[in-house]
C-alpha positions as CSV (number, residue, x, y, z in Angstrom):
1,M,179.7,25.0,161.6
2,T,179.0,25.1,157.8
3,D,178.5,27.8,155.2
4,A,174.8,26.9,155.2
5,S,174.2,28.5,158.5
6,V,173.7,32.0,157.1
7,T,171.5,34.5,158.8
8,H,168.1,35.3,157.4
9,S,169.1,38.9,156.7
10,G,172.1,37.7,154.7
11,V,169.8,35.9,152.2
12,G,168.2,39.0,150.9
13,V,171.6,40.7,150.7
14,R,172.9,37.8,148.7
15,A,170.1,38.0,146.2
16,F,170.5,41.7,145.7
17,A,174.3,41.4,145.3
18,R,174.0,38.6,142.7
19,A,171.8,40.7,140.5
20,V,174.8,42.9,139.7
21,P,178.0,41.5,138.2
22,V,181.0,41.3,140.5
23,W,183.2,43.4,138.3
24,A,180.6,46.2,138.5
25,W,180.5,46.0,142.3
26,L,184.3,46.1,142.6
27,T,184.6,49.0,140.1
28,T,182.0,50.9,142.1
29,I,183.8,50.3,145.4
30,V,187.1,51.3,144.0
31,A,185.8,54.4,142.2
32,V,183.7,55.7,145.1
33,S,186.7,55.1,147.5
34,A,189.1,56.8,145.2
35,A,186.8,59.8,144.7
36,I,186.2,60.3,148.4
37,R,189.9,59.9,149.3
38,F,191.0,62.3,146.6
39,A,188.5,64.9,147.8
40,L,189.8,64.5,151.4
41,A,193.4,64.6,150.1
42,H,192.8,68.2,148.9
43,G,192.6,69.2,152.5
44,I,196.2,68.2,153.0
45,V,198.0,71.1,151.4
46,A,201.6,70.2,151.9
47,P,203.9,67.3,152.9
48,W,204.1,67.0,156.6
49,I,205.6,63.6,157.4
50,M,209.2,64.6,156.9
51,V,211.6,63.7,155.6
52,D,209.8,60.6,154.2
53,E,207.6,62.5,151.8
54,L,210.6,64.6,150.6
55,V,212.5,61.4,149.9
56,Y,209.8,59.8,147.7
57,S,209.1,63.0,145.9
58,E,212.8,63.3,145.1
59,L,212.9,59.7,143.9
60,A,209.9,60.2,141.7
61,K,211.2,63.5,140.3
62,S,214.6,62.0,139.4
63,F,213.1,58.9,137.8
64,A,210.7,61.0,135.7
65,A,213.5,63.2,134.5
66,S,216.3,60.6,134.0
67,G,215.0,57.1,134.5
68,H,217.2,56.8,137.6
69,F,216.5,57.0,141.4
70,A,218.4,59.8,143.1
71,I,218.0,62.1,146.1
72,R,219.6,65.5,145.8
73,G,221.5,64.2,142.8
74,V,223.0,61.2,144.7
75,P,222.0,57.7,143.5
76,A,219.7,56.1,146.1
77,G,221.0,52.6,145.6
78,G,218.9,50.0,147.4
79,S,218.1,52.2,150.4
80,Y,214.5,52.8,149.5
81,G,211.8,50.8,147.7
82,F,211.4,51.6,144.0
83,V,207.8,50.6,143.5
84,Y,206.1,53.6,145.0
85,P,208.2,56.4,143.4
86,L,207.8,54.5,140.1
87,L,204.0,54.6,140.5
88,I,203.8,58.4,141.1
89,S,206.6,59.4,138.7
90,P,204.2,59.8,135.7
91,S,202.7,62.8,137.6
92,Y,206.1,64.5,137.7
93,R,206.6,63.7,134.0
94,L,203.2,65.1,133.0
95,F,203.2,68.3,135.0
96,D,206.0,70.9,134.9
97,S,204.6,72.7,138.0
98,V,205.4,70.7,141.1
99,P,202.3,71.8,143.0
100,D,200.3,70.3,140.1
101,A,202.4,67.1,140.1
102,Y,201.7,66.9,143.9
103,I,198.0,66.9,143.2
104,G,198.4,64.3,140.5
105,A,200.4,62.1,142.9
106,K,197.7,62.2,145.4
107,A,195.2,61.2,142.7
108,I,197.4,58.2,141.9
109,N,197.5,57.4,145.7
110,S,193.7,57.5,145.9
111,V,193.3,55.0,143.1
112,V,196.2,52.7,144.1
113,M,195.2,52.4,147.7
114,S,191.5,51.9,146.8
115,L,192.5,49.1,144.5
116,A,193.2,47.1,147.7
117,A,189.5,46.3,147.6
118,V,190.1,43.9,144.6
119,P,192.5,41.5,146.2
120,A,190.6,41.8,149.5
121,Y,187.5,40.6,147.6
122,F,189.2,37.6,146.1
123,L,190.9,36.8,149.4
124,A,187.5,36.9,151.2
125,R,185.9,35.0,148.4
126,R,188.0,31.9,149.4
127,V,186.0,31.7,152.6
128,L,182.9,33.9,152.2
129,N,180.0,34.0,149.9
130,Q,179.8,36.8,147.3
131,P,177.8,39.4,149.3
132,F,180.0,39.0,152.4
133,A,183.1,39.1,150.2
134,L,181.9,42.4,148.7
135,A,181.3,43.7,152.2
136,A,184.9,42.7,153.1
137,A,186.2,44.7,150.0
138,A,184.2,47.7,151.1
139,L,185.5,47.5,154.7
140,S,189.1,47.2,153.5
141,V,188.9,50.7,151.9
142,A,187.0,52.2,154.8
143,L,190.0,52.1,157.2
144,P,191.1,55.4,158.7
145,S,194.6,54.7,157.5
146,L,193.5,55.6,154.0
147,V,194.3,59.1,155.1
148,Y,197.8,58.4,153.8
149,T,196.4,58.9,150.3
150,G,197.1,62.6,151.1
151,T,200.8,61.9,151.7
152,L,203.6,60.7,149.5
153,M,204.3,57.6,151.5
154,T,204.9,53.9,150.6
155,E,201.8,53.0,152.6
156,N,199.8,53.8,149.5
157,A,201.5,51.0,147.4
158,F,202.3,48.6,150.2
159,Y,198.7,48.2,151.4
160,P,197.3,46.6,148.2
161,V,200.5,44.7,147.7
162,F,200.3,43.2,151.2
163,V,196.7,42.1,150.6
164,C,197.9,40.4,147.4
165,V,200.5,38.6,149.4
166,A,197.8,37.3,151.8
167,L,195.7,36.2,148.8
168,V,198.5,34.3,147.1
169,L,199.6,32.8,150.4
170,V,196.1,31.5,151.2
171,R,195.8,30.1,147.7
172,M,199.1,28.3,148.1
173,L,198.1,26.8,151.4
174,E,195.0,25.5,149.8
175,R,196.7,24.2,146.6
176,P,200.4,23.9,147.1
177,T,201.3,23.6,143.5
178,R,204.8,24.5,142.3
179,A,203.5,27.6,140.6
180,N,201.7,28.8,143.7
181,Q,204.7,28.2,145.9
182,L,207.0,30.2,143.5
183,G,204.3,32.8,143.0
184,V,204.0,33.6,146.7
185,L,207.8,34.2,146.9
186,A,207.5,36.5,143.8
187,V,204.8,38.6,145.3
188,C,206.8,38.8,148.6
189,A,209.7,40.1,146.4
190,L,207.4,42.7,144.9
191,A,206.4,43.7,148.5
192,Y,210.1,44.0,149.4
193,G,210.7,46.2,146.4
194,T,207.9,48.4,147.8
195,R,209.1,48.6,151.4
196,Q,211.9,46.8,153.1
197,Q,209.6,46.0,156.0
198,A,208.3,43.2,153.8
199,L,211.3,41.1,154.9
200,A,208.9,39.9,157.7
201,L,206.7,38.4,155.0
202,F,209.2,35.7,154.1
203,P,209.3,34.0,157.5
204,A,205.5,34.4,157.6
205,V,205.2,32.5,154.4
206,L,207.5,29.8,155.6
207,T,205.8,29.3,159.0
208,A,202.2,29.2,157.7
209,P,202.4,25.6,156.2
210,P,203.3,23.9,159.5
211,L,200.2,25.5,161.1
212,L,198.1,23.2,158.8
213,G,199.9,20.1,160.1
214,L,203.4,18.7,159.9
215,R,202.3,15.8,157.8
216,R,201.6,18.2,154.8
217,L,205.1,19.8,154.9
218,G,206.4,17.5,152.2
219,R,204.0,19.2,149.7
220,F,205.8,22.5,150.3
221,R,209.3,21.3,149.4
222,T,209.6,23.7,146.4
223,L,208.7,26.7,148.7
224,Y,211.5,26.0,151.2
225,I,214.1,25.1,148.6
226,A,213.3,28.3,146.6
227,A,213.3,30.4,149.7
228,A,216.7,29.1,150.8
229,A,218.1,29.7,147.3
230,V,216.7,33.3,147.3
231,A,218.3,34.0,150.7
232,V,221.7,32.6,149.6
233,V,221.7,34.6,146.4
234,A,220.7,37.8,148.1
235,V,223.5,37.5,150.7
236,V,226.1,36.6,148.1
237,I,225.1,39.6,146.0
238,E,225.5,41.9,148.9
239,L,228.8,40.4,149.9
240,A,230.0,40.7,146.3
241,R,229.2,44.4,146.4
242,G,231.3,44.7,149.5
243,R,228.3,45.3,151.8
244,S,227.0,43.6,154.9
245,P,223.9,41.4,154.5
246,L,222.2,43.8,156.8
247,S,222.1,46.2,153.9
248,L,219.1,44.2,152.7
249,L,217.2,46.2,155.3
250,G,217.8,49.3,153.2
251,A,217.2,52.6,155.1
252,Y,216.6,50.5,158.2
253,E,220.0,48.9,158.2
254,T,220.8,50.3,161.6
255,A,218.0,48.3,163.1
256,G,220.0,45.1,162.3
257,R,223.0,46.4,164.3
258,H,220.9,47.0,167.5
259,G,220.8,44.7,170.4
260,Y,217.3,43.5,171.4
261,S,216.0,42.7,174.8
262,V,213.4,39.9,174.9
263,G,211.5,41.7,177.7
264,A,211.4,45.0,175.8
265,V,210.3,43.4,172.6
266,A,207.6,41.5,174.5
267,K,206.3,44.7,176.1
268,W,206.1,46.5,172.8
269,L,204.5,43.5,171.1
270,L,201.8,43.5,173.7
271,W,201.2,47.2,173.2
272,H,201.1,46.8,169.4
273,V,198.6,44.0,169.6
274,A,196.5,46.1,172.0
275,E,196.6,49.1,169.8
276,L,195.6,47.0,166.7
277,D,192.7,45.7,168.8
278,L,191.7,49.3,169.6
279,Y,192.1,50.3,165.9
280,L,189.8,47.5,164.8
281,G,187.1,48.1,167.4
282,V,187.7,44.9,169.5
283,V,184.9,42.9,167.8
284,P,187.0,41.6,164.8
285,V,189.8,40.5,167.2
286,A,187.3,38.6,169.4
287,A,185.8,36.9,166.3
288,F,189.2,35.9,165.0
289,V,190.1,34.3,168.3
290,V,186.8,32.4,168.5
291,L,187.5,31.0,165.0
292,A,191.0,30.0,166.0
293,F,189.6,27.9,168.9
294,A,187.1,26.3,166.5
295,W,189.9,25.1,164.2
296,R,188.8,21.5,164.1
297,S,185.3,22.4,162.9
298,L,186.6,24.7,160.1
299,G,186.7,23.6,156.4
300,T,189.9,23.2,154.5
301,S,189.7,26.7,152.9
302,Q,188.9,28.3,156.2
303,R,191.9,26.6,157.9
304,A,194.2,27.8,155.1
305,Y,192.8,31.3,155.6
306,M,193.3,31.3,159.4
307,A,196.8,29.9,159.1
308,G,197.9,32.5,156.6
309,A,196.3,35.3,158.5
310,A,197.9,34.2,161.8
311,A,201.4,33.9,160.3
312,L,201.3,37.2,158.5
313,T,199.9,39.1,161.6
314,T,202.4,37.5,164.0
315,W,205.5,38.2,162.0
316,L,204.6,41.7,161.1
317,L,203.7,42.6,164.6
318,L,206.9,41.0,166.0
319,E,209.0,42.9,163.5
320,V,207.4,46.3,164.2
321,A,207.6,45.7,168.0
322,A,211.3,45.0,167.7
323,F,211.7,48.2,165.7
324,A,209.9,50.1,168.5
325,T,212.7,49.3,170.9
326,L,215.3,51.2,168.9
327,P,216.6,54.4,170.4
328,G,214.6,57.4,169.3
329,V,211.5,55.3,168.4
330,A,209.7,54.1,171.5
331,R,206.2,54.4,170.1
332,V,203.4,52.2,168.7
333,E,203.9,52.2,164.9
334,E,200.4,51.4,163.8
335,R,201.5,52.9,160.4
336,N,203.4,49.7,159.9
337,T,200.8,47.3,161.1
338,F,197.4,48.4,159.8
339,Y,197.9,46.3,156.7
340,V,196.6,43.2,158.6
341,A,193.2,44.9,159.3
342,P,191.4,43.2,156.3
343,L,192.5,39.8,157.7
344,F,190.5,40.4,160.9
345,L,187.6,42.0,159.1
346,I,187.2,39.0,156.9
347,A,187.4,36.8,160.0
348,L,184.5,38.8,161.5
349,L,182.4,38.3,158.4
350,L,183.3,34.6,158.3
351,W,182.1,34.3,161.9
352,V,178.8,36.0,161.0
353,Q,178.4,33.8,157.9
354,L,178.9,30.7,160.1
355,G,176.0,31.8,162.2
356,A,177.8,33.9,164.8
357,P,178.8,30.8,167.0
358,R,179.5,31.6,170.7
359,P,180.8,28.6,172.6
360,R,180.2,29.7,176.1
361,F,183.7,29.8,177.7
362,V,185.6,30.4,174.4
363,A,183.4,33.4,173.4
364,L,183.4,34.9,176.8
365,G,187.1,34.5,177.2
366,S,187.8,35.9,173.7
367,A,185.6,38.9,174.1
368,V,186.8,39.9,177.6
369,A,190.5,39.3,176.7
370,A,190.1,41.5,173.5
371,A,188.5,44.3,175.6
372,L,191.0,44.1,178.4
373,L,193.9,44.3,175.9
374,V,192.9,48.0,175.5
375,A,193.5,48.5,179.3
376,T,197.2,47.5,178.8
377,L,197.9,50.5,176.6
378,P,199.9,53.3,178.5
379,F,197.8,56.1,177.1
380,P,199.7,58.9,179.0
381,R,203.0,57.7,177.5
382,L,201.8,57.1,174.0
383,I,199.6,60.2,173.4
384,R,201.9,62.8,171.9
385,S,202.4,64.7,168.7
386,E,203.8,61.7,166.7
387,I,200.6,59.8,166.8
388,T,199.2,62.1,164.1
389,S,201.3,60.3,161.6
390,D,202.0,56.9,163.3
391,T,199.2,55.8,165.6
392,L,195.8,56.9,164.3
393,A,193.6,54.9,166.7
394,L,194.9,57.1,169.5
395,V,194.1,60.4,167.8
396,P,190.4,60.4,168.9
397,W,191.5,59.8,172.5
398,W,193.9,62.7,172.2
399,K,191.0,64.9,171.1
400,V,188.9,63.6,174.1
401,Q,191.8,64.5,176.4
402,E,192.0,68.0,175.0
403,Q,188.3,68.4,175.8
404,G,189.1,68.1,179.5
405,L,189.5,64.4,180.3
406,G,192.7,63.7,182.2
407,L,195.3,61.5,180.4
408,H,195.0,58.9,183.2
409,D,191.3,58.8,182.8
410,V,191.5,58.1,179.1
411,R,192.5,54.5,179.8
412,L,189.5,53.9,182.0
413,V,187.0,55.4,179.4
414,A,188.7,53.5,176.5
415,T,188.5,50.3,178.5
416,V,184.8,50.8,179.3
417,C,184.1,51.4,175.6
418,A,186.1,48.2,174.7
419,L,184.0,46.2,177.3
420,A,180.8,47.6,175.7
421,A,182.0,46.4,172.3
422,A,182.8,43.0,173.8
423,A,179.3,42.9,175.3
424,L,177.8,43.6,171.9
425,F,179.9,40.7,170.5
426,L,178.5,38.4,173.2
427,F,174.9,39.4,173.3
428,V,173.7,40.7,169.9
429,P,171.2,38.0,168.7
430,Q,172.5,35.8,165.9
431,R,169.9,37.0,163.5
432,W,171.2,40.5,164.0
433,A,174.9,39.6,163.9
434,L,175.4,41.4,160.6
435,A,175.0,44.6,162.6
436,L,178.4,44.0,164.1
437,P,180.4,44.6,160.9
438,L,178.2,47.7,160.3
439,L,179.1,49.0,163.8
440,V,182.7,48.5,162.9
441,L,182.2,50.5,159.8
442,A,180.5,53.3,161.8
443,Y,183.4,53.2,164.3
444,F,185.9,53.7,161.4
445,S,183.8,56.7,160.3
446,V,183.9,58.2,163.7
447,V,187.7,57.8,164.0
448,Q,188.2,59.2,160.5
449,Q,187.0,62.7,161.3
450,P,189.7,63.6,164.0
451,V,192.3,61.7,162.0
452,Q,191.6,63.7,158.9
453,S,191.4,67.0,160.9
454,R,194.8,66.4,162.5
455,A,196.4,65.5,159.2
456,E,195.1,68.7,157.6
457,L,196.2,70.8,160.5
458,A,199.7,69.2,160.4
459,S,200.0,69.9,156.7
460,R,198.9,73.5,157.1
461,N,201.4,74.0,159.9
462,A,204.2,72.4,157.8
463,R,203.4,74.7,154.9
464,A,203.2,77.8,157.1
465,A,206.6,76.8,158.7
466,G,208.2,76.5,155.3
467,V,206.7,78.8,152.7
468,G,205.0,82.1,153.1
469,G,203.8,82.7,149.6
470,R,203.6,80.7,146.3
471,L,204.8,77.2,146.7
472,D,206.9,77.2,143.5
473,W,208.2,80.7,143.8
474,I,211.8,79.6,143.3
475,D,211.0,77.8,140.0
476,R,209.2,80.8,138.8
477,S,212.2,83.1,139.5
478,V,214.9,81.1,137.7
479,P,215.4,79.8,134.1
480,A,214.2,76.3,133.3
481,G,216.9,73.7,134.2
482,A,218.7,76.0,136.6
483,S,220.1,74.5,139.9
484,V,219.7,76.4,143.1
485,G,221.9,75.6,146.1
486,V,220.5,75.9,149.6
487,L,222.6,77.4,152.4
488,W,221.4,75.9,155.7
489,S,222.1,78.3,158.6
490,G,220.5,76.2,161.3
491,H,218.6,79.3,162.5
492,V,215.2,78.6,160.9
493,D,212.7,75.8,160.9
494,P,214.0,72.9,158.8
495,H,210.6,73.0,156.9
496,V,211.9,76.2,155.2
497,V,214.4,73.9,153.3
498,W,212.2,70.8,153.0
499,E,209.0,72.5,151.7
500,N,210.9,74.7,149.2
501,E,212.9,71.7,148.1
502,F,209.7,69.6,147.7
503,F,207.8,72.1,145.6
504,N,210.6,73.4,143.4
505,R,212.5,71.3,140.9
506,S,215.4,73.8,140.7
507,V,216.3,73.4,144.3
508,G,219.4,71.1,144.4
509,P,222.2,70.5,146.8
510,V,222.1,71.6,150.4
511,Y,225.2,73.2,152.1
512,D,225.5,73.1,155.9
513,F,226.8,76.3,157.3
514,A,227.1,74.8,160.8
515,H,225.3,71.7,162.0
516,P,223.9,69.4,159.4
517,L,220.3,69.8,158.3
518,P,218.0,67.3,160.2
519,G,216.8,64.3,158.3
520,H,220.1,62.5,157.5
521,L,219.9,63.2,153.8
522,Q,222.8,64.2,151.6
523,S,224.4,67.6,152.3
524,T,227.8,69.3,151.9
525,P,229.7,71.2,154.6
526,I,230.1,74.9,153.7
527,G,233.9,74.4,154.0
528,D,233.9,72.7,150.6
529,G,232.5,75.9,149.1
530,V,229.2,76.8,147.4
531,S,229.7,76.3,143.6
532,R,226.3,77.4,142.5
533,H,225.4,80.8,140.9
534,L,222.0,80.7,142.5
535,V,221.7,80.2,146.2
536,L,218.8,80.2,148.6
537,S,219.4,81.4,152.2
538,D,217.5,82.8,155.1
539,G,218.1,86.4,156.4
540,T,220.7,85.2,158.9
541,L,223.0,84.4,156.0
542,D,222.7,87.1,153.4
543,L,225.1,86.8,150.5
544,R,227.2,89.2,148.4
545,G,225.4,89.3,145.1
546,R,222.0,90.3,143.6
547,R,218.8,89.3,145.3
548,L,216.5,87.9,142.6
549,A,213.4,87.0,144.7
550,F,212.4,86.6,148.3
551,D,209.8,85.0,150.5
552,V,209.1,87.9,152.9
553,P,207.1,86.0,155.6
554,K,209.8,83.5,156.0
555,G,212.7,85.9,155.5
556,V,214.2,83.7,152.8
557,N,216.1,85.1,149.8
558,L,217.2,83.8,146.4
559,W,220.6,85.2,145.4
560,Q,222.6,85.3,142.2
561,V,226.2,85.2,143.2
562,S,229.7,84.8,141.8
563,P,231.0,81.5,143.2
564,P,232.2,80.9,145.8
565,A,229.3,82.5,147.7
566,R,230.3,85.0,150.4
567,V,228.2,85.4,153.5
568,V,227.9,89.1,154.7
569,T,225.9,88.5,157.9
570,R,226.4,86.8,161.2
571,V,223.8,86.0,163.9
572,T,224.7,84.7,167.3
573,G,222.6,83.8,170.3
574,L,220.2,81.3,168.6
575,Y,220.4,77.7,169.5
576,P,221.7,75.2,166.9
577,N,219.2,73.8,164.4
578,D,216.6,76.1,165.9
579,N,215.3,79.7,165.9
580,W,214.9,79.8,169.7
581,S,216.9,82.6,171.4
582,G,218.4,82.8,174.8
583,R,218.6,86.1,176.6
584,T,220.5,88.0,173.9
585,V,220.8,87.8,170.1
586,E,223.3,89.7,168.0
587,Y,223.1,90.5,164.3
588,R,226.1,91.9,162.3
589,R,226.5,92.8,158.7
590,R,229.6,93.5,156.7
591,D,230.1,96.5,154.5
592,C,226.6,97.9,155.1
593,K,225.7,101.6,154.6
594,G,223.3,102.0,157.4
595,G,219.8,100.7,157.0
596,S,217.7,98.7,159.4
597,L,216.8,95.2,160.4
598,S,213.3,93.7,160.4
599,V,212.7,90.6,162.5
600,K,209.6,88.5,163.2
601,L,209.2,87.3,166.8
602,L,207.1,84.6,168.3
603,G,206.6,83.6,172.0
604,D,205.4,80.2,173.3
605,P,202.2,80.4,175.4
606,S,203.1,77.1,177.0
607,L,206.2,78.6,178.5
608,F,205.1,82.2,179.1
609,R,201.8,83.4,180.5
610,R,202.6,87.1,180.4
611,L,204.0,89.6,178.0
612,Q,207.7,89.6,177.0
613,T,209.7,92.5,176.0
614,V,212.5,92.9,173.4
615,R,215.0,95.8,173.5
616,A,217.4,96.6,170.6
617,N,219.3,99.7,169.6
618,G,217.0,102.0,171.6
619,R,213.7,100.4,170.4
620,T,211.4,98.3,172.6
621,Q,208.8,95.8,171.5
622,V,206.2,94.0,173.5
623,V,205.4,90.4,172.4
624,L,202.2,88.6,173.4
625,P,202.9,84.8,173.7
626,G,201.6,82.9,170.6
627,V,201.1,86.1,168.5
628,P,203.6,86.7,165.6
629,T,205.1,90.1,166.1
630,G,207.2,92.3,163.8
631,M,210.0,94.6,165.0
632,T,212.2,96.9,163.0
633,V,215.3,98.5,164.5
634,P,218.0,100.8,163.0
635,L,221.5,99.3,162.6
636,R,224.3,100.9,164.6
637,N,227.7,100.2,163.1
638,C,226.0,97.6,161.0
639,A,224.9,95.7,164.1
640,A,221.9,95.2,166.4
641,R,221.7,93.6,169.8
642,F,218.4,92.2,171.1
643,V,217.7,91.6,174.8
644,V,214.7,89.4,175.7
645,S,213.0,89.4,179.0
646,P,211.8,87.2,180.7
647,T,213.4,83.9,179.7
648,R,212.7,80.4,181.1
649,V,214.1,76.9,181.2
650,P,211.4,74.4,180.1
651,G,212.8,71.7,182.4
652,G,212.9,67.9,181.9
653,A,215.2,66.9,179.0
654,D,215.3,70.5,177.7
655,Q,217.6,72.5,180.0
656,R,218.0,75.5,177.5
657,R,217.2,78.9,178.7
658,L,214.6,80.1,176.1
659,G,213.4,83.5,175.2
660,L,211.7,84.0,171.9
661,R,211.6,82.4,168.5
662,F,213.3,84.7,165.9
663,V,211.3,83.5,163.0
664,S,212.9,85.6,160.3
665,F,215.5,88.4,159.6
666,A,215.3,90.8,156.8
667,Y,217.9,93.6,156.0
668,L,216.3,96.8,154.8
669,P,218.8,99.1,153.0
670,R,218.7,102.8,153.6
């Protein structure tokens, strides 16, 4: 196989592509991609991948204000990558309004992630002619995962950086000069500064050269010596700081303390490979395998490319599969693996450029194996709410299931579709082989629609759960530079704290009244006292002081108090870190002079098929499941007792007896 065996259709494309300068093509690809992604990002109205987005917004805010990285005023140390918050920090510097800064950060995301087309082009250019390399650049920014441009997540920076690592690695494998060997380690270090997951790139870089043949290893002496030196220095620095070398994993340090089963890792590795296969549409994976079997007939540059792509893919998938075995994870983390997609897309275009070779048994085996990989995915186990943020290739199948197809039938339909893609790979005539990358592009477009819709819905739900009015209502109610403490009662949705903290610079430390706020971020037990003059709390924890502002739909109040803050209300009967009630809920208020209490109630239609009733202090309210309902009752002796009927135990892992969600409480003085 040689580069001369190009399809007839590719000749015309090549002539047209060469009529326009490469820089103009790349600029157009990046600009169009950025514009489309920024337009789509407008549909994502609030952060919804929590607490990750909150973390990176806090880091960006603190760096823009002080030049240091901190979360809730506490230095972040090396727990999180610094590259991404550094990239979006100018938006927080330019805009005083956090909602405006949020829009600016999404604009930066759209440009930065679209810039992946540039290293993707130069990577592809090492094995493809110019038109095909431009096609690879365009495909690299057509991935459904670019939906993350609407989120404040490190994916936006890590994706282009990862493609740069692949580019420099392939260049080093072709020309193992000392500069190239040191350069690839430097780019890996940049990737590590973006995301600690990049630790997997170092063994990938070290195992790629042996794939080209053991006789050539002597030419990579500088690489191995420098890598060993970097590892020793990193460990010594951590030990000198009095920390374990596992702290190099940053926020994922606990992953290094977990015991791993070979069988469990192998199982999740298979599922991650299968899901990546589904994500890519089967055909690119089949093409990659065919090229791997044709190793001896490949040119030097093509072998270097295949070696680099294989090493990066293997180590990244292995790392993520091991992470999936941790307690509380147990899901396919496509969000951590989609970075390798351009490597397979370039392989598909290389296969087309080489004339779409199909050695009888190799092609048949590769296509069928790639299709049957999809059949190994346990769709009923994997399709759940987390896939909206973590496993985008499953989102369309979730939508299909919601249209009436049984979960157990989803696997059969997906497998049939995969076999159809394999058949196209095997039987599309060589002169029409260029249609296969176009079909992959069409597949990405089809997947994009439900992925975008789910992300937008998740963001709207997160906003509705956290804020009922203006996003920055707290900043607008306090003097510039003021610090507002948050009193976490554990009786409202955590988004009430997270969303208000995200959109308001003035919101500062969090104080836990009972159980800690979910998310494992810095907070202070209430026993240590609330030292702030301005405090945010929900209606279950009203304070003695003056109420400056309030979010009526969420029942959240902003108080001006004389420290230490004193709580004048008490609510019992709600479950910890939740607003679900049992059969009874009691509200008591100190030193009140009559008045009444307004509550917002919500039933769950998945638990209750019929009306529920709530009785309190002589009043009765009927609640239709799924419909928010208000209820106002007079206080008797500064108290109200609510009785809910019926109640139900969901079953399974949740053995609580549930009644209604008490969404908000609001005291109404006489």
